[in-house]
N, C-alpha and C positions, 0 to 999 in steps of 0.2 A: 182841423188837424187830420180828421178822417179823410176829407176830400184831398188833401195834399198827399196822404199816404196812398190813396187809390190811384191818383194821377201818376205817382212815382212807379207803382206796380205796372200800370198800363204802358208807361214809357219803356220800362225794362222789357216787357213782352214784345213791343214793337221792334226794339233794337235786336232782340234775340231772333225774332222772325226774319228780320232783314238780313241778319248774319247768315241764317240758315239758307235763305234764298240765294244770296251771293256765293255762299260756300258751294252750293249745288251747281250754280252756274259755272264756277271755276273748275269743278271736277268733271263736268260733262254728264251725259246721260247714264242712267241705271236701267237695268232690265225692268220693263213695265212702263217706262216713260214714253211719252209721245214725242217723236222726233219732228221738229219743224222742217218744212221744205226749204230748198235752196235754189238759187239760180246761178249756175257756174258755166264758164266757157269750155266747150269741148274742143278737141284738137282740130275739128273741122270748122271751127269758128262760130258754131251755133251755140246758143244758150240752152242748157238742159236743166230741167227740174223734175222732181219725182211726179209732179202733177201731169207731166206729159204722157205718162204711162197709164192710160185709161184702163187697159185690160190686166194690169199687173195685180197679183195677189199679195205681193210684197217685194222686198229688195234685198240684195246682198251688197251692201255698201262696204267697199274696201279702200282704206287709205293706203296707198302704195306709191312707189316712185321708180325711176330708172336706175338710180345709183346705189341703192342699198343691196348688198349681197343677199340678204334674206329675201327681199322682195323679188330679186331676180330668180332665186331658187324656186319661188312660188308662181312665177308667171304662167307656166304651162298648166299648173293646177287651177289658176284663176280662170284661164281660158276654158278649161274643162268644166269648171263650175257653171260658167255662163252657157256653154253649149248644152249642158245637161238640164239646167233649171230655167233658163229664159223661156223655152217653149212651154214650160209648166207654170209660168207666171211669176218666176223669181229671177229677174235679170240681175246681172252684176252691174254695179255702178262704181267705177274706179275713180278715186279722187287723189290727185297729187298734192300733198300738203306742204312740201318744202319750199322755202323762199329761194327762187332761182338766182338771186344775187349772191346768196351764201353758197348755194349748190348749183353751179351753172349747168351741170349735167341733167338737171331737172327743169330746164327752160321749156317753153311751149314748143319750140322747134325740135328740141331733143325728144320731147314726148311724142311728137308727130312721127319722127323717124323710128322711135322704138315701137310704136303701135303698128307701123307698116311692116317693119322687119319681123315682128312676132305674129302679125296677123290678128291683132286684137279684135274681138267680136263685140266689144262693149264700149260705151263711152268712156273716155279718159279725160277727166275734167281737171282744170287748174283751180286750186283754192286760192285765187288771187286775193292778196291782202290777208291771207291766213285767218279768215273769219269763221270758217265752218268747222275745221278740225277741233278747235277748242270747245265749240258747242257740244260736239259729240264726246269729247274727252279723250280723243285719240292721242297716243303718245309714241307710237311705234309705226314703222312701215315694215310689213303690212299689219293693219289692225282692222278687224272685221266687225261690222254691225249688221245684224240681220233684222229687218223690219217686217212686220206683218201689217198689211193694209186693212184697216177696219173703218167702220162708220165714224169712229172717234178720232181717227188719224192713223199715222204710221207708228205702230207700237214696237218698241225695242224688245226683241225676244232673245237675242244672244249678243254677247260682246266677247271678243278675244281672238284666238288664233284660228287659222284655217284647219289645221290638224296637229298631230302631236310629234311630227318629225319634219323639220324644215330641210334637213340635209338630204333626205332620201325619200322620194315619193313612194318607192316600192316597199319601204320599211315602215310605213304609217300603220299604226294600230287603231287609232281612233280618229275618225273624220268628223271633227266638231261641226263644221259648217254644213256638210251634207246631212249629218244626223239631225241637225236643227230644221233644215228645210224639209226633209222627209217627214219629220214629226208634224210640222205645220200643215203640210199638204194632206196628211192623213187625219188631221183634226185631233192629234194627240198632244199631250203636254211635252214641252222640251225638257229632257232629262238633265242636261248640263248647260246651264244658261250663261255661265261666265268661265273663261279660262284666261291664262296669262298670255298676252300677245308677246311673241318673240320677234325682235327685229331691231332696226336702227332707230335712234331717237330722231324726232322731227326737227329739221334745221330751221331755226328762227333767226331773223336779222337782229343783231344786237342794237339796243337803243343807245343813243348818245348820252 
C-alpha cells in the first residue's frame, strides 16, 4: 500500500514538472534564461547565427518587420542602436517573425527592398517556419531581447520595448535598450529588466 502511494506521488511530481517545462516553453524566455542559438537566412542569402559573432559581448535581438506602423516608427532608432553599440560589442540582430503568406509585405523580397531603402547596418533575418519567435516569447513587432554573452551561454538580461515613446523619438524619457547595454558594458546591474513591448501582433498562418 505504501509502495502504491509512493509511486502515485512520484507520478504527480513528474506530471507537474513536465507541465512546468511545457508551460515555460510556450511562454518563452524570462530574464536570466540562457537563449539558444539559431540559424536563420539573412536578406543576402547567408545563414546567420549568434555563434558567428566571435568578438561580440552580447546582442540586441529585435523582432521587427516592414509592415507594422510601430516597427516603422522605430527603424531609425534601431539603426542608431546598431551604429552606437555594434562597435562596442553589442550588434543588433533583427528578425522578421511574420508569416509572409499572411503578410505579403514581409516577404524576403520586401525585406531586402526595405533594408536597402533604409540603409540597414545589421542582419535582417527571416524566421522561416516561425520557429524562433515562440522560443523567445516575442508577441509584438518590435520586441527586444538583450543578451549578454557569457561562458554559460547568451543570458537574457532585458525583455521589452526599445524606449518609452514609439510616436516621437525626440520625446523619449527612458531609453530602456540603451540603459541596459550601458549597464552591461559598465559591469553594472540592469535596473529595469522587463517592460511591455508596444507594437503589432505577430502574424501567424491559421491552421486548417
